[in-house]
mmJSON file of the N, C-alpha and C atoms, coordinates in Angstrom:
{"data_MODEL":{"atom_site":{
"group_PDB":["ATOM","ATOM","ATOM","ATOM","ATOM","ATOM","ATOM","ATOM","ATOM","ATOM","ATOM","ATOM","ATOM","ATOM","ATOM","ATOM","ATOM","ATOM","ATOM","ATOM","ATOM","ATOM","ATOM","ATOM","ATOM","ATOM","ATOM","ATOM","ATOM","ATOM","ATOM","ATOM","ATOM","ATOM","ATOM","ATOM","ATOM","ATOM","ATOM","ATOM","ATOM","ATOM","ATOM","ATOM","ATOM","ATOM","ATOM","ATOM","ATOM","ATOM","ATOM","ATOM","ATOM","ATOM","ATOM","ATOM","ATOM","ATOM","ATOM","ATOM","ATOM","ATOM","ATOM","ATOM","ATOM","ATOM","ATOM","ATOM","ATOM","ATOM","ATOM","ATOM","ATOM","ATOM","ATOM","ATOM","ATOM","ATOM","ATOM","ATOM","ATOM","ATOM","ATOM","ATOM","ATOM","ATOM","ATOM","ATOM","ATOM","ATOM","ATOM","ATOM","ATOM","ATOM","ATOM","ATOM","ATOM","ATOM","ATOM","ATOM","ATOM","ATOM","ATOM","ATOM","ATOM","ATOM","ATOM","ATOM","ATOM","ATOM","ATOM","ATOM","ATOM","ATOM","ATOM","ATOM","ATOM","ATOM","ATOM","ATOM","ATOM","ATOM","ATOM","ATOM","ATOM","ATOM","ATOM","ATOM","ATOM","ATOM","ATOM","ATOM","ATOM","ATOM","ATOM","ATOM","ATOM","ATOM","ATOM","ATOM","ATOM","ATOM","ATOM","ATOM","ATOM","ATOM","ATOM","ATOM","ATOM","ATOM","ATOM","ATOM","ATOM","ATOM","ATOM","ATOM","ATOM","ATOM","ATOM","ATOM","ATOM","ATOM","ATOM","ATOM","ATOM","ATOM","ATOM","ATOM","ATOM","ATOM","ATOM","ATOM","ATOM","ATOM","ATOM","ATOM","ATOM","ATOM","ATOM","ATOM","ATOM","ATOM","ATOM","ATOM","ATOM","ATOM","ATOM","ATOM","ATOM","ATOM","ATOM","ATOM","ATOM","ATOM","ATOM","ATOM","ATOM","ATOM","ATOM","ATOM","ATOM","ATOM","ATOM","ATOM","ATOM","ATOM","ATOM","ATOM","ATOM","ATOM","ATOM","ATOM","ATOM","ATOM","ATOM","ATOM","ATOM","ATOM","ATOM","ATOM","ATOM","ATOM"],
"id":[1,2,3,4,5,6,7,8,9,10,11,12,13,14,15,16,17,18,19,20,21,22,23,24,25,26,27,28,29,30,31,32,33,34,35,36,37,38,39,40,41,42,43,44,45,46,47,48,49,50,51,52,53,54,55,56,57,58,59,60,61,62,63,64,65,66,67,68,69,70,71,72,73,74,75,76,77,78,79,80,81,82,83,84,85,86,87,88,89,90,91,92,93,94,95,96,97,98,99,100,101,102,103,104,105,106,107,108,109,110,111,112,113,114,115,116,117,118,119,120,121,122,123,124,125,126,127,128,129,130,131,132,133,134,135,136,137,138,139,140,141,142,143,144,145,146,147,148,149,150,151,152,153,154,155,156,157,158,159,160,161,162,163,164,165,166,167,168,169,170,171,172,173,174,175,176,177,178,179,180,181,182,183,184,185,186,187,188,189,190,191,192,193,194,195,196,197,198,199,200,201,202,203,204,205,206,207,208,209,210,211,212,213,214,215,216,217,218,219,220,221,222],
"type_symbol":["N","C","C","N","C","C","N","C","C","N","C","C","N","C","C","N","C","C","N","C","C","N","C","C","N","C","C","N","C","C","N","C","C","N","C","C","N","C","C","N","C","C","N","C","C","N","C","C","N","C","C","N","C","C","N","C","C","N","C","C","N","C","C","N","C","C","N","C","C","N","C","C","N","C","C","N","C","C","N","C","C","N","C","C","N","C","C","N","C","C","N","C","C","N","C","C","N","C","C","N","C","C","N","C","C","N","C","C","N","C","C","N","C","C","N","C","C","N","C","C","N","C","C","N","C","C","N","C","C","N","C","C","N","C","C","N","C","C","N","C","C","N","C","C","N","C","C","N","C","C","N","C","C","N","C","C","N","C","C","N","C","C","N","C","C","N","C","C","N","C","C","N","C","C","N","C","C","N","C","C","N","C","C","N","C","C","N","C","C","N","C","C","N","C","C","N","C","C","N","C","C","N","C","C","N","C","C","N","C","C","N","C","C","N","C","C","N","C","C","N","C","C"],
"label_atom_id":["N","CA","C","N","CA","C","N","CA","C","N","CA","C","N","CA","C","N","CA","C","N","CA","C","N","CA","C","N","CA","C","N","CA","C","N","CA","C","N","CA","C","N","CA","C","N","CA","C","N","CA","C","N","CA","C","N","CA","C","N","CA","C","N","CA","C","N","CA","C","N","CA","C","N","CA","C","N","CA","C","N","CA","C","N","CA","C","N","CA","C","N","CA","C","N","CA","C","N","CA","C","N","CA","C","N","CA","C","N","CA","C","N","CA","C","N","CA","C","N","CA","C","N","CA","C","N","CA","C","N","CA","C","N","CA","C","N","CA","C","N","CA","C","N","CA","C","N","CA","C","N","CA","C","N","CA","C","N","CA","C","N","CA","C","N","CA","C","N","CA","C","N","CA","C","N","CA","C","N","CA","C","N","CA","C","N","CA","C","N","CA","C","N","CA","C","N","CA","C","N","CA","C","N","CA","C","N","CA","C","N","CA","C","N","CA","C","N","CA","C","N","CA","C","N","CA","C","N","CA","C","N","CA","C","N","CA","C","N","CA","C","N","CA","C","N","CA","C","N","CA","C","N","CA","C","N","CA","C"],
"label_alt_id":[null,null,null,null,null,null,null,null,null,null,null,null,null,null,null,null,null,null,null,null,null,null,null,null,null,null,null,null,null,null,null,null,null,null,null,null,null,null,null,null,null,null,null,null,null,null,null,null,null,null,null,null,null,null,null,null,null,null,null,null,null,null,null,null,null,null,null,null,null,null,null,null,null,null,null,null,null,null,null,null,null,null,null,null,null,null,null,null,null,null,null,null,null,null,null,null,null,null,null,null,null,null,null,null,null,null,null,null,null,null,null,null,null,null,null,null,null,null,null,null,null,null,null,null,null,null,null,null,null,null,null,null,null,null,null,null,null,null,null,null,null,null,null,null,null,null,null,null,null,null,null,null,null,null,null,null,null,null,null,null,null,null,null,null,null,null,null,null,null,null,null,null,null,null,null,null,null,null,null,null,null,null,null,null,null,null,null,null,null,null,null,null,null,null,null,null,null,null,null,null,null,null,null,null,null,null,null,null,null,null,null,null,null,null,null,null,null,null,null,null,null,null],
"label_comp_id":["MET","MET","MET","ASN","ASN","ASN","ASP","ASP","ASP","LEU","LEU","LEU","GLY","GLY","GLY","ARG","ARG","ARG","LEU","LEU","LEU","LEU","LEU","LEU","ILE","ILE","ILE","GLY","GLY","GLY","LEU","LEU","LEU","GLY","GLY","GLY","LEU","LEU","LEU","LEU","LEU","LEU","LEU","LEU","LEU","LEU","LEU","LEU","ALA","ALA","ALA","ALA","ALA","ALA","GLY","GLY","GLY","MET","MET","MET","VAL","VAL","VAL","VAL","VAL","VAL","LEU","LEU","LEU","LEU","LEU","LEU","LEU","LEU","LEU","GLY","GLY","GLY","ARG","ARG","ARG","ALA","ALA","ALA","GLY","GLY","GLY","VAL","VAL","VAL","PRO","PRO","PRO","LEU","LEU","LEU","GLY","GLY","GLY","ARG","ARG","ARG","LEU","LEU","LEU","PRO","PRO","PRO","GLY","GLY","GLY","ASP","ASP","ASP","PHE","PHE","PHE","SER","SER","SER","TRP","TRP","TRP","ARG","ARG","ARG","GLY","GLY","GLY","LYS","LYS","LYS","HIS","HIS","HIS","THR","THR","THR","ALA","ALA","ALA","VAL","VAL","VAL","TYR","TYR","TYR","PHE","PHE","PHE","PRO","PRO","PRO","LEU","LEU","LEU","GLY","GLY","GLY","THR","THR","THR","CYS","CYS","CYS","ILE","ILE","ILE","VAL","VAL","VAL","LEU","LEU","LEU","SER","SER","SER","VAL","VAL","VAL","VAL","VAL","VAL","LEU","LEU","LEU","THR","THR","THR","LEU","LEU","LEU","VAL","VAL","VAL","PHE","PHE","PHE","TRP","TRP","TRP","ILE","ILE","ILE","VAL","VAL","VAL","GLY","GLY","GLY","ARG","ARG","ARG","LEU","LEU","LEU","HIS","HIS","HIS","LYS","LYS","LYS"],
"label_asym_id":["A","A","A","A","A","A","A","A","A","A","A","A","A","A","A","A","A","A","A","A","A","A","A","A","A","A","A","A","A","A","A","A","A","A","A","A","A","A","A","A","A","A","A","A","A","A","A","A","A","A","A","A","A","A","A","A","A","A","A","A","A","A","A","A","A","A","A","A","A","A","A","A","A","A","A","A","A","A","A","A","A","A","A","A","A","A","A","A","A","A","A","A","A","A","A","A","A","A","A","A","A","A","A","A","A","A","A","A","A","A","A","A","A","A","A","A","A","A","A","A","A","A","A","A","A","A","A","A","A","A","A","A","A","A","A","A","A","A","A","A","A","A","A","A","A","A","A","A","A","A","A","A","A","A","A","A","A","A","A","A","A","A","A","A","A","A","A","A","A","A","A","A","A","A","A","A","A","A","A","A","A","A","A","A","A","A","A","A","A","A","A","A","A","A","A","A","A","A","A","A","A","A","A","A","A","A","A","A","A","A","A","A","A","A","A","A","A","A","A","A","A","A"],
"label_entity_id":["1","1","1","1","1","1","1","1","1","1","1","1","1","1","1","1","1","1","1","1","1","1","1","1","1","1","1","1","1","1","1","1","1","1","1","1","1","1","1","1","1","1","1","1","1","1","1","1","1","1","1","1","1","1","1","1","1","1","1","1","1","1","1","1","1","1","1","1","1","1","1","1","1","1","1","1","1","1","1","1","1","1","1","1","1","1","1","1","1","1","1","1","1","1","1","1","1","1","1","1","1","1","1","1","1","1","1","1","1","1","1","1","1","1","1","1","1","1","1","1","1","1","1","1","1","1","1","1","1","1","1","1","1","1","1","1","1","1","1","1","1","1","1","1","1","1","1","1","1","1","1","1","1","1","1","1","1","1","1","1","1","1","1","1","1","1","1","1","1","1","1","1","1","1","1","1","1","1","1","1","1","1","1","1","1","1","1","1","1","1","1","1","1","1","1","1","1","1","1","1","1","1","1","1","1","1","1","1","1","1","1","1","1","1","1","1","1","1","1","1","1","1"],
"label_seq_id":[1,1,1,2,2,2,3,3,3,4,4,4,5,5,5,6,6,6,7,7,7,8,8,8,9,9,9,10,10,10,11,11,11,12,12,12,13,13,13,14,14,14,15,15,15,16,16,16,17,17,17,18,18,18,19,19,19,20,20,20,21,21,21,22,22,22,23,23,23,24,24,24,25,25,25,26,26,26,27,27,27,28,28,28,29,29,29,30,30,30,31,31,31,32,32,32,33,33,33,34,34,34,35,35,35,36,36,36,37,37,37,38,38,38,39,39,39,40,40,40,41,41,41,42,42,42,43,43,43,44,44,44,45,45,45,46,46,46,47,47,47,48,48,48,49,49,49,50,50,50,51,51,51,52,52,52,53,53,53,54,54,54,55,55,55,56,56,56,57,57,57,58,58,58,59,59,59,60,60,60,61,61,61,62,62,62,63,63,63,64,64,64,65,65,65,66,66,66,67,67,67,68,68,68,69,69,69,70,70,70,71,71,71,72,72,72,73,73,73,74,74,74],
"pdbx_PDB_ins_code":[null,null,null,null,null,null,null,null,null,null,null,null,null,null,null,null,null,null,null,null,null,null,null,null,null,null,null,null,null,null,null,null,null,null,null,null,null,null,null,null,null,null,null,null,null,null,null,null,null,null,null,null,null,null,null,null,null,null,null,null,null,null,null,null,null,null,null,null,null,null,null,null,null,null,null,null,null,null,null,null,null,null,null,null,null,null,null,null,null,null,null,null,null,null,null,null,null,null,null,null,null,null,null,null,null,null,null,null,null,null,null,null,null,null,null,null,null,null,null,null,null,null,null,null,null,null,null,null,null,null,null,null,null,null,null,null,null,null,null,null,null,null,null,null,null,null,null,null,null,null,null,null,null,null,null,null,null,null,null,null,null,null,null,null,null,null,null,null,null,null,null,null,null,null,null,null,null,null,null,null,null,null,null,null,null,null,null,null,null,null,null,null,null,null,null,null,null,null,null,null,null,null,null,null,null,null,null,null,null,null,null,null,null,null,null,null,null,null,null,null,null,null],
"Cartn_x":[-118.923,-118.039,-117.8,-119.085,-120.29,-118.992,-118.457,-118.305,-116.597,-115.915,-114.435,-114.682,-115.392,-115.06,-114.801,-115.488,-115.885,-114.949,-114.422,-113.353,-112.13,-111.493,-110.675,-111.03,-112.321,-111.642,-111.948,-112.149,-112.033,-110.734,-109.975,-107.884,-107.437,-107.591,-107.324,-107.386,-108.583,-109.063,-108.285,-107.835,-107.54,-105.338,-105.963,-103.935,-103.382,-104.627,-104.509,-104.269,-105.409,-105.524,-104.413,-103.983,-101.903,-101.117,-101.19,-100.283,-100.083,-101.121,-101.897,-101.529,-101.46,-101.549,-99.313,-98.926,-97.45,-96.39,-97.272,-96.926,-97.173,-98.469,-98.687,-97.48,-97.959,-96.593,-94.896,-94.726,-93.02,-93.091,-93.948,-94.097,-94.117,-94.945,-94.867,-93.264,-93.047,-91.804,-91.607,-92.558,-92.87,-91.798,-90.385,-89.432,-90.206,-91.031,-91.087,-90.004,-89.872,-88.308,-87.264,-87.341,-86.821,-86.533,-87.903,-87.876,-86.775,-86.929,-86.303,-86.929,-85.238,-85.662,-85.996,-85.636,-85.25,-84.191,-83.642,-82.403,-81.941,-79.972,-80.178,-78.747,-78.064,-76.487,-76.151,-74.722,-73.991,-72.518,-72.606,-71.06,-70.096,-68.936,-68.244,-68.915,-69.187,-70.13,-72.474,-72.625,-74.258,-74.797,-75.962,-76.671,-77.613,-78.477,-79.54,-80.234,-81.963,-82.091,-83.338,-83.885,-85.708,-85.639,-87.082,-87.954,-88.795,-87.985,-89.293,-90.659,-89.433,-89.734,-91.048,-91.096,-92.326,-93.146,-93.12,-93.966,-95.028,-93.799,-95.114,-95.469,-95.479,-96.594,-97.519,-97.433,-98.425,-99.143,-98.307,-99.503,-99.791,-100.166,-101.561,-101.866,-102.098,-102.584,-103.492,-103.2,-103.418,-105.076,-104.41,-104.884,-106.17,-106.439,-106.879,-108.166,-107.322,-108.799,-109.528,-109.263,-109.826,-110.445,-110.13,-111.633,-112.501,-112.42,-113.015,-114.259,-113.397,-114.637,-115.364,-114.694,-115.336,-117.372,-116.172,-117.324,-118.903,-118.166,-119.362,-119.826,-119.873,-120.195,-121.099,-121.335,-122.147,-123.683],
"Cartn_y":[125.73,125.811,127.102,127.28,128.8,129.888,129.246,129.349,129.888,129.346,129.174,130.222,130.231,130.91,132.881,132.762,133.725,134.854,133.705,133.997,134.059,133.135,133.478,135.043,135.285,136.677,137.541,137.665,139.09,138.744,137.178,137.353,138.124,138.353,138.924,140.111,140.74,142.075,142.944,141.986,141.853,142.166,141.653,141.49,142.213,143.102,144.63,145.564,145.466,146.617,146.849,145.572,146.193,146.332,145.77,145.701,147.847,147.855,149.782,150.303,150.013,151.108,150.325,149.193,149.487,150.344,150.509,151.095,152.941,153.228,154.58,155.014,153.741,154.443,154.767,153.982,153.656,155.761,155.437,157.311,157.993,158.335,159.315,158.81,158.104,158.372,157.496,156.871,155.614,154.188,154.161,153.333,152.323,151.267,149.887,148.579,148.559,147.383,148.06,149.606,149.815,151.02,150.364,151.246,151.63,151.761,151.493,150.088,149.405,148.023,146.75,147.48,146.637,146.251,144.367,144.039,143.702,143.689,143.569,143.044,142.597,141.525,140.725,141.676,141.064,140.635,139.537,138.336,139.107,137.894,137.908,137.675,136.134,135.22,135.228,135.816,135.612,136.754,136.871,138.363,137.652,138.7,138.166,139.182,139.022,140.661,140.064,140.891,140.626,142.167,142.567,143.549,143.401,143.004,143.385,144.992,145.36,146.936,147.157,146.164,146.725,145.487,144.564,143.52,143.791,144.483,145.296,146.68,147.184,148.36,147.442,146.843,145.443,145.368,144.61,143.579,144.372,145.987,146.86,146.949,147.066,147.442,147.115,145.92,144.812,144.379,144.501,143.918,144.367,146.587,147.287,146.815,146.918,146.595,145.573,144.73,143.174,143.469,144.308,144.566,145.173,146.586,147.002,146.187,145.457,144.695,143.537,143.396,142.672,143.471,144.154,145.106,145.492,145.717,145.901,145.047,143.726,142.313,141.85,142.663,141.92,142.78],
"Cartn_z":[97.134,96.576,96.6,96.403,96.487,97.924,98.885,99.686,99.934,98.708,99.421,98.038,97.032,95.833,96.64,98.074,98.303,99.528,99.722,100.086,99.869,98.287,97.478,97.328,96.789,96.414,97.883,98.945,100.289,100.157,100.39,100.799,99.451,98.492,97.413,97.771,97.341,98.117,99.716,100.57,101.527,101.366,100.368,100.177,98.845,98.064,96.985,98.57,99.017,100.032,100.656,101.464,101.986,101.314,99.957,99.696,99.309,98.717,98.462,100.513,100.727,101.995,101.884,101.629,102.395,100.739,99.866,98.467,99.46,100.277,100.228,100.821,102.268,103.565,102.571,101.771,100.916,100.826,100.088,99.332,99.852,101.933,102.631,103.12,102.864,103.892,105.795,105.067,106.149,105.974,107.028,106.402,106.99,106.487,107.566,106.51,107.621,107.885,107.81,108.375,108.561,110.522,110.712,111.881,113.28,114.118,115.349,115.697,116.562,117.185,115.602,114.488,113.0,113.59,113.79,113.69,113.363,112.537,111.6,111.987,111.448,112.099,110.626,110.605,108.787,109.583,109.136,109.238,107.966,107.955,106.651,105.758,106.447,105.241,105.7,106.434,106.766,107.245,106.493,107.517,107.839,109.418,109.524,109.871,109.47,110.299,110.614,111.914,112.136,112.658,111.555,112.006,113.287,113.821,115.508,115.821,115.684,115.476,114.716,113.377,111.874,112.668,112.526,113.527,114.28,115.436,116.735,116.043,115.496,114.117,114.119,112.717,111.855,113.531,113.645,114.402,115.456,115.68,116.735,115.98,114.92,113.512,113.762,113.173,112.54,113.386,114.873,116.002,115.363,115.927,116.113,114.069,113.288,111.833,112.419,112.821,112.816,113.889,115.301,116.329,115.78,114.837,114.336,113.543,111.993,112.126,112.172,113.335,114.842,114.561,115.114,116.389,115.019,114.168,112.356,112.384,112.39,112.425,113.156,114.525,115.046,115.48],
"occupancy":[1.0,1.0,1.0,1.0,1.0,1.0,1.0,1.0,1.0,1.0,1.0,1.0,1.0,1.0,1.0,1.0,1.0,1.0,1.0,1.0,1.0,1.0,1.0,1.0,1.0,1.0,1.0,1.0,1.0,1.0,1.0,1.0,1.0,1.0,1.0,1.0,1.0,1.0,1.0,1.0,1.0,1.0,1.0,1.0,1.0,1.0,1.0,1.0,1.0,1.0,1.0,1.0,1.0,1.0,1.0,1.0,1.0,1.0,1.0,1.0,1.0,1.0,1.0,1.0,1.0,1.0,1.0,1.0,1.0,1.0,1.0,1.0,1.0,1.0,1.0,1.0,1.0,1.0,1.0,1.0,1.0,1.0,1.0,1.0,1.0,1.0,1.0,1.0,1.0,1.0,1.0,1.0,1.0,1.0,1.0,1.0,1.0,1.0,1.0,1.0,1.0,1.0,1.0,1.0,1.0,1.0,1.0,1.0,1.0,1.0,1.0,1.0,1.0,1.0,1.0,1.0,1.0,1.0,1.0,1.0,1.0,1.0,1.0,1.0,1.0,1.0,1.0,1.0,1.0,1.0,1.0,1.0,1.0,1.0,1.0,1.0,1.0,1.0,1.0,1.0,1.0,1.0,1.0,1.0,1.0,1.0,1.0,1.0,1.0,1.0,1.0,1.0,1.0,1.0,1.0,1.0,1.0,1.0,1.0,1.0,1.0,1.0,1.0,1.0,1.0,1.0,1.0,1.0,1.0,1.0,1.0,1.0,1.0,1.0,1.0,1.0,1.0,1.0,1.0,1.0,1.0,1.0,1.0,1.0,1.0,1.0,1.0,1.0,1.0,1.0,1.0,1.0,1.0,1.0,1.0,1.0,1.0,1.0,1.0,1.0,1.0,1.0,1.0,1.0,1.0,1.0,1.0,1.0,1.0,1.0,1.0,1.0,1.0,1.0,1.0,1.0,1.0,1.0,1.0,1.0,1.0,1.0],
"B_iso_or_equiv":[0.0,0.0,0.0,0.0,0.0,0.0,0.0,0.0,0.0,0.0,0.0,0.0,0.0,0.0,0.0,0.0,0.0,0.0,0.0,0.0,0.0,0.0,0.0,0.0,0.0,0.0,0.0,0.0,0.0,0.0,0.0,0.0,0.0,0.0,0.0,0.0,0.0,0.0,0.0,0.0,0.0,0.0,0.0,0.0,0.0,0.0,0.0,0.0,0.0,0.0,0.0,0.0,0.0,0.0,0.0,0.0,0.0,0.0,0.0,0.0,0.0,0.0,0.0,0.0,0.0,0.0,0.0,0.0,0.0,0.0,0.0,0.0,0.0,0.0,0.0,0.0,0.0,0.0,0.0,0.0,0.0,0.0,0.0,0.0,0.0,0.0,0.0,0.0,0.0,0.0,0.0,0.0,0.0,0.0,0.0,0.0,0.0,0.0,0.0,0.0,0.0,0.0,0.0,0.0,0.0,0.0,0.0,0.0,0.0,0.0,0.0,0.0,0.0,0.0,0.0,0.0,0.0,0.0,0.0,0.0,0.0,0.0,0.0,0.0,0.0,0.0,0.0,0.0,0.0,0.0,0.0,0.0,0.0,0.0,0.0,0.0,0.0,0.0,0.0,0.0,0.0,0.0,0.0,0.0,0.0,0.0,0.0,0.0,0.0,0.0,0.0,0.0,0.0,0.0,0.0,0.0,0.0,0.0,0.0,0.0,0.0,0.0,0.0,0.0,0.0,0.0,0.0,0.0,0.0,0.0,0.0,0.0,0.0,0.0,0.0,0.0,0.0,0.0,0.0,0.0,0.0,0.0,0.0,0.0,0.0,0.0,0.0,0.0,0.0,0.0,0.0,0.0,0.0,0.0,0.0,0.0,0.0,0.0,0.0,0.0,0.0,0.0,0.0,0.0,0.0,0.0,0.0,0.0,0.0,0.0,0.0,0.0,0.0,0.0,0.0,0.0,0.0,0.0,0.0,0.0,0.0,0.0],
"pdbx_formal_charge":[null,null,null,null,null,null,null,null,null,null,null,null,null,null,null,null,null,null,null,null,null,null,null,null,null,null,null,null,null,null,null,null,null,null,null,null,null,null,null,null,null,null,null,null,null,null,null,null,null,null,null,null,null,null,null,null,null,null,null,null,null,null,null,null,null,null,null,null,null,null,null,null,null,null,null,null,null,null,null,null,null,null,null,null,null,null,null,null,null,null,null,null,null,null,null,null,null,null,null,null,null,null,null,null,null,null,null,null,null,null,null,null,null,null,null,null,null,null,null,null,null,null,null,null,null,null,null,null,null,null,null,null,null,null,null,null,null,null,null,null,null,null,null,null,null,null,null,null,null,null,null,null,null,null,null,null,null,null,null,null,null,null,null,null,null,null,null,null,null,null,null,null,null,null,null,null,null,null,null,null,null,null,null,null,null,null,null,null,null,null,null,null,null,null,null,null,null,null,null,null,null,null,null,null,null,null,null,null,null,null,null,null,null,null,null,null,null,null,null,null,null,null],
"auth_seq_id":[1,1,1,2,2,2,3,3,3,4,4,4,5,5,5,6,6,6,7,7,7,8,8,8,9,9,9,10,10,10,11,11,11,12,12,12,13,13,13,14,14,14,15,15,15,16,16,16,17,17,17,18,18,18,19,19,19,20,20,20,21,21,21,22,22,22,23,23,23,24,24,24,25,25,25,26,26,26,27,27,27,28,28,28,29,29,29,30,30,30,31,31,31,32,32,32,33,33,33,34,34,34,35,35,35,36,36,36,37,37,37,38,38,38,39,39,39,40,40,40,41,41,41,42,42,42,43,43,43,44,44,44,45,45,45,46,46,46,47,47,47,48,48,48,49,49,49,50,50,50,51,51,51,52,52,52,53,53,53,54,54,54,55,55,55,56,56,56,57,57,57,58,58,58,59,59,59,60,60,60,61,61,61,62,62,62,63,63,63,64,64,64,65,65,65,66,66,66,67,67,67,68,68,68,69,69,69,70,70,70,71,71,71,72,72,72,73,73,73,74,74,74],
"auth_comp_id":["MET","MET","MET","ASN","ASN","ASN","ASP","ASP","ASP","LEU","LEU","LEU","GLY","GLY","GLY","ARG","ARG","ARG","LEU","LEU","LEU","LEU","LEU","LEU","ILE","ILE","ILE","GLY","GLY","GLY","LEU","LEU","LEU","GLY","GLY","GLY","LEU","LEU","LEU","LEU","LEU","LEU","LEU","LEU","LEU","LEU","LEU","LEU","ALA","ALA","ALA","ALA","ALA","ALA","GLY","GLY","GLY","MET","MET","MET","VAL","VAL","VAL","VAL","VAL","VAL","LEU","LEU","LEU","LEU","LEU","LEU","LEU","LEU","LEU","GLY","GLY","GLY","ARG","ARG","ARG","ALA","ALA","ALA","GLY","GLY","GLY","VAL","VAL","VAL","PRO","PRO","PRO","LEU","LEU","LEU","GLY","GLY","GLY","ARG","ARG","ARG","LEU","LEU","LEU","PRO","PRO","PRO","GLY","GLY","GLY","ASP","ASP","ASP","PHE","PHE","PHE","SER","SER","SER","TRP","TRP","TRP","ARG","ARG","ARG","GLY","GLY","GLY","LYS","LYS","LYS","HIS","HIS","HIS","THR","THR","THR","ALA","ALA","ALA","VAL","VAL","VAL","TYR","TYR","TYR","PHE","PHE","PHE","PRO","PRO","PRO","LEU","LEU","LEU","GLY","GLY","GLY","THR","THR","THR","CYS","CYS","CYS","ILE","ILE","ILE","VAL","VAL","VAL","LEU","LEU","LEU","SER","SER","SER","VAL","VAL","VAL","VAL","VAL","VAL","LEU","LEU","LEU","THR","THR","THR","LEU","LEU","LEU","VAL","VAL","VAL","PHE","PHE","PHE","TRP","TRP","TRP","ILE","ILE","ILE","VAL","VAL","VAL","GLY","GLY","GLY","ARG","ARG","ARG","LEU","LEU","LEU","HIS","HIS","HIS","LYS","LYS","LYS"],
"auth_asym_id":["A","A","A","A","A","A","A","A","A","A","A","A","A","A","A","A","A","A","A","A","A","A","A","A","A","A","A","A","A","A","A","A","A","A","A","A","A","A","A","A","A","A","A","A","A","A","A","A","A","A","A","A","A","A","A","A","A","A","A","A","A","A","A","A","A","A","A","A","A","A","A","A","A","A","A","A","A","A","A","A","A","A","A","A","A","A","A","A","A","A","A","A","A","A","A","A","A","A","A","A","A","A","A","A","A","A","A","A","A","A","A","A","A","A","A","A","A","A","A","A","A","A","A","A","A","A","A","A","A","A","A","A","A","A","A","A","A","A","A","A","A","A","A","A","A","A","A","A","A","A","A","A","A","A","A","A","A","A","A","A","A","A","A","A","A","A","A","A","A","A","A","A","A","A","A","A","A","A","A","A","A","A","A","A","A","A","A","A","A","A","A","A","A","A","A","A","A","A","A","A","A","A","A","A","A","A","A","A","A","A","A","A","A","A","A","A","A","A","A","A","A","A"],
"auth_atom_id":["N","CA","C","N","CA","C","N","CA","C","N","CA","C","N","CA","C","N","CA","C","N","CA","C","N","CA","C","N","CA","C","N","CA","C","N","CA","C","N","CA","C","N","CA","C","N","CA","C","N","CA","C","N","CA","C","N","CA","C","N","CA","C","N","CA","C","N","CA","C","N","CA","C","N","CA","C","N","CA","C","N","CA","C","N","CA","C","N","CA","C","N","CA","C","N","CA","C","N","CA","C","N","CA","C","N","CA","C","N","CA","C","N","CA","C","N","CA","C","N","CA","C","N","CA","C","N","CA","C","N","CA","C","N","CA","C","N","CA","C","N","CA","C","N","CA","C","N","CA","C","N","CA","C","N","CA","C","N","CA","C","N","CA","C","N","CA","C","N","CA","C","N","CA","C","N","CA","C","N","CA","C","N","CA","C","N","CA","C","N","CA","C","N","CA","C","N","CA","C","N","CA","C","N","CA","C","N","CA","C","N","CA","C","N","CA","C","N","CA","C","N","CA","C","N","CA","C","N","CA","C","N","CA","C","N","CA","C","N","CA","C","N","CA","C","N","CA","C","N","CA","C","N","CA","C","N","CA","C"],
"pdbx_PDB_model_num":[1,1,1,1,1,1,1,1,1,1,1,1,1,1,1,1,1,1,1,1,1,1,1,1,1,1,1,1,1,1,1,1,1,1,1,1,1,1,1,1,1,1,1,1,1,1,1,1,1,1,1,1,1,1,1,1,1,1,1,1,1,1,1,1,1,1,1,1,1,1,1,1,1,1,1,1,1,1,1,1,1,1,1,1,1,1,1,1,1,1,1,1,1,1,1,1,1,1,1,1,1,1,1,1,1,1,1,1,1,1,1,1,1,1,1,1,1,1,1,1,1,1,1,1,1,1,1,1,1,1,1,1,1,1,1,1,1,1,1,1,1,1,1,1,1,1,1,1,1,1,1,1,1,1,1,1,1,1,1,1,1,1,1,1,1,1,1,1,1,1,1,1,1,1,1,1,1,1,1,1,1,1,1,1,1,1,1,1,1,1,1,1,1,1,1,1,1,1,1,1,1,1,1,1,1,1,1,1,1,1,1,1,1,1,1,1,1,1,1,1,1,1]
}}}
């Protein structure tokens, strides 16, 4: 149970850090969710939104972060 508690605390800190980064990027004028490549379609009764550009940017950033963290733990 001790390992589960540490894992949950670590995940909570990671979510806190991610939230702070998103808030800071929003204040800095980086339009996460409104980048080029983010598709939105509005019909008469429906709306579809797919943030492809944002997903690609977040994927690259997270890949770099996890790669760096993995290199530090070796």
